C-alpha positions as MATLAB code, in Angstrom:
seq = 'MNRKQFSVMLVSAIVLLFCSQAESAISLRAGMAAPLGESKNLAKTGWTAEVLADVRPLPVSAFTVVVVFNTSHLAQRKYDFTVAGETHTQKSQMTFTGGGIGLRVMPPTPVFKPFGELLGRVSSVQQDFRDNADKASVESKTKLGYEINAGLRYGVSPGVDLELGGGYTAFSKTKLKHKDTVMEIAPRGWQVFLGVALTIGL';
ca = [
     -57.968    6.405  -16.386;
     -57.026    9.699  -14.754;
     -58.982   12.971  -14.900;
     -56.713   14.596  -17.505;
     -56.960   11.607  -19.856;
     -60.746   11.458  -19.459;
     -61.031   15.176  -20.249;
     -59.047   14.781  -23.481;
     -61.267   11.851  -24.509;
     -64.482   13.712  -23.682;
     -63.595   16.871  -25.612;
     -62.436   14.843  -28.620;
     -65.589   12.714  -28.614;
     -67.867   15.789  -28.452;
     -66.061   17.431  -31.390;
     -66.268   14.234  -33.419;
     -69.958   13.782  -32.654;
     -70.718   17.345  -33.748;
     -68.725   16.999  -36.951;
     -70.167   13.610  -37.868;
     -73.704   14.946  -37.509;
     -73.019   18.094  -39.507;
     -70.852   16.909  -42.352;
     -70.196   14.201  -44.867;
     -68.283   11.131  -43.675;
     -66.853    9.218  -40.740;
     -64.068    6.597  -40.709;
     -63.556    3.828  -38.136;
     -60.088    2.260  -37.971;
     -58.336   -0.401  -35.900;
     -54.921   -1.992  -36.183;
     -51.453   -2.590  -34.770;
     -49.167    0.043  -33.234;
     -45.460   -0.349  -32.517;
     -42.960    1.964  -30.753;
     -39.826    3.350  -32.390;
     -36.504    4.611  -31.028;
     -36.234    5.036  -27.255;
     -39.929    4.247  -26.876;
     -39.062    0.579  -27.534;
     -37.362    0.486  -24.109;
     -40.678    1.249  -22.404;
     -43.301   -0.799  -24.259;
     -43.933   -3.392  -26.972;
     -46.216   -3.661  -29.989;
     -49.893   -3.170  -29.152;
     -53.137   -1.978  -30.704;
     -54.625    1.274  -31.956;
     -58.171    2.494  -32.680;
     -59.128    5.710  -34.428;
     -62.241    7.621  -35.479;
     -62.038   10.371  -38.101;
     -64.852   12.710  -39.139;
     -64.924   15.057  -42.125;
     -65.282   18.633  -40.914;
     -66.132   20.197  -44.283;
     -65.160   19.699  -47.922;
     -62.790   22.350  -49.246;
     -63.486   24.059  -52.597;
     -61.074   21.571  -54.210;
     -62.794   18.173  -53.949;
     -59.536   16.226  -53.509;
     -58.877   17.946  -50.132;
     -60.868   17.464  -46.928;
     -60.375   18.764  -43.390;
     -60.761   15.981  -40.812;
     -61.012   15.722  -37.030;
     -59.559   12.649  -35.295;
     -59.978   10.842  -31.984;
     -57.364    8.166  -31.280;
     -56.455    5.742  -28.521;
     -53.425    3.424  -28.672;
     -52.099    0.955  -26.122;
     -48.527   -0.358  -26.302;
     -48.138   -3.664  -24.486;
     -46.113   -4.236  -21.336;
     -42.356   -4.647  -21.641;
     -40.494   -6.515  -18.891;
     -36.784   -6.074  -18.379;
     -34.220   -7.246  -15.809;
     -31.008   -5.519  -14.795;
     -28.424   -6.062  -12.077;
     -27.212   -3.498   -9.538;
     -24.538   -4.505   -6.966;
     -25.191   -8.183   -7.654;
     -28.950   -7.840   -7.135;
     -31.365   -8.473   -9.999;
     -34.184   -5.978  -10.469;
     -37.290   -6.551  -12.566;
     -39.329   -3.682  -13.988;
     -42.401   -3.500  -16.198;
     -43.699   -0.642  -18.299;
     -46.572   -0.043  -20.707;
     -47.825    3.082  -22.512;
     -51.194    4.484  -23.571;
     -51.928    7.419  -25.881;
     -55.382    9.019  -25.855;
     -56.372   12.236  -27.588;
     -57.569   14.047  -30.663;
     -56.505   16.376  -33.417;
     -57.262   18.005  -36.735;
     -55.649   17.868  -40.150;
     -55.921   17.575  -43.899;
     -56.724   14.578  -46.093;
     -55.759   14.414  -49.778;
     -57.801   11.891  -51.791;
     -58.438   12.069  -55.550;
     -62.170   11.702  -56.359;
     -61.814    8.377  -58.185;
     -64.840    6.054  -58.242;
     -63.542    2.729  -56.817;
     -59.862    2.723  -55.779;
     -59.049    5.895  -53.839;
     -55.469    6.495  -52.629;
     -55.252    8.933  -49.732;
     -52.749   10.744  -47.563;
     -53.312   12.557  -44.258;
     -51.334   15.032  -42.152;
     -52.805   15.580  -38.674;
     -51.844   17.711  -35.687;
     -52.371   15.800  -32.432;
     -52.934   16.570  -28.737;
     -52.667   13.459  -26.578;
     -52.362   12.220  -23.034;
     -49.140   10.164  -23.003;
     -49.386    7.763  -20.056;
     -46.795    5.324  -18.759;
     -47.819    2.623  -16.268;
     -44.590    1.688  -14.461;
     -43.970   -1.094  -11.908;
     -40.755   -2.320  -10.274;
     -39.836   -5.668   -8.661;
     -40.910   -4.431   -5.233;
     -44.430   -4.147   -6.713;
     -44.328   -0.376   -6.422;
     -46.397    1.170   -9.193;
     -46.727    4.665  -10.567;
     -48.440    6.330  -13.498;
     -46.822    9.160  -15.437;
     -49.272   11.140  -17.585;
     -48.400   14.164  -19.696;
     -50.437   16.073  -22.277;
     -48.265   16.491  -25.365;
     -48.443   17.928  -28.871;
     -47.518   15.835  -31.871;
     -48.374   14.918  -35.433;
     -49.573   11.932  -37.423;
     -48.934   11.043  -41.068;
     -51.097    8.376  -42.731;
     -51.311    6.932  -46.227;
     -53.398    4.183  -47.702;
     -56.035    3.038  -50.141;
     -59.824    3.038  -50.044;
     -61.959    0.598  -51.989;
     -65.628    1.352  -52.635;
     -67.730   -1.721  -51.835;
     -71.136   -0.034  -52.144;
     -72.548    3.500  -52.376;
     -71.499    5.323  -49.228;
     -69.271    2.511  -47.896;
     -65.491    2.234  -48.462;
     -62.981   -0.176  -46.968;
     -59.570    1.198  -45.941;
     -56.079   -0.261  -45.698;
     -53.207    1.942  -44.616;
     -50.362    2.788  -42.309;
     -48.777    5.764  -40.655;
     -46.235    7.391  -38.383;
     -46.916    9.276  -35.139;
     -44.559   11.442  -33.064;
     -44.970   13.587  -29.946;
     -42.873   16.231  -28.219;
     -40.397   15.214  -25.510;
     -41.760   13.972  -22.197;
     -40.138   12.666  -18.995;
     -40.850    8.989  -18.276;
     -39.316    6.336  -16.034;
     -36.837    3.686  -17.107;
     -34.742    1.454  -14.820;
     -35.261    3.578  -11.705;
     -34.254    6.735  -13.573;
     -36.218    9.487  -15.262;
     -35.450    9.803  -18.959;
     -36.661   12.371  -21.477;
     -37.817   10.873  -24.748;
     -39.912   11.919  -27.749;
     -42.512    9.119  -28.084;
     -42.930    7.963  -31.659;
     -44.125    4.894  -33.490;
     -45.755    3.417  -36.570;
     -49.113    1.803  -37.167;
     -50.990   -0.251  -39.745;
     -54.778   -0.290  -39.862;
     -57.934   -1.598  -41.479;
     -61.017    0.542  -41.525;
     -64.398    1.405  -42.953;
     -65.480    4.846  -44.168;
     -69.197    5.691  -44.119;
     -70.701    8.556  -46.090;
     -73.539   10.207  -44.182;
     -75.985   12.967  -44.915;
     -75.353   12.975  -48.649;
];
């Protein structure tokens, strides 16, 4: 983990800790993440983990401001190509680590609670790249993006809800390596997750 990525994680964790102590709820999520578009050339389906904390309830109870910390790892993709009769092998994997803030919409129903979320994101987009000569490099860029989630909560006991949902994430264009060339792509992907939401301090 490089210094820039660690800094993003540290700031996000401090904000989440402050918010979780001061306000009403925290959600823990884990699931599967998969790349879309050109990102599929650089990595395969991997995992994602996310923590969300309520910042404060808005005057309308169906709306809540949330802060998020997320880390996702897309698994290594291996690909071969031939140049002048010589076969080259390259490997690439991607990691996203960062935080953000956004709005959750969730009707105040007692048991089944559908929700939707729109979040602005700041993330370290890191590509771990290796060629057949065993030369490795790491490309890491801090990028802005957004995340859209939707799902359903089910209340299992007072203060404890289970979550099932999915979402879409996209970031601004960044330069990454592919087949000995530098290509500019806008990383994007989808995710599905299971989670638990804990009400605190109420």
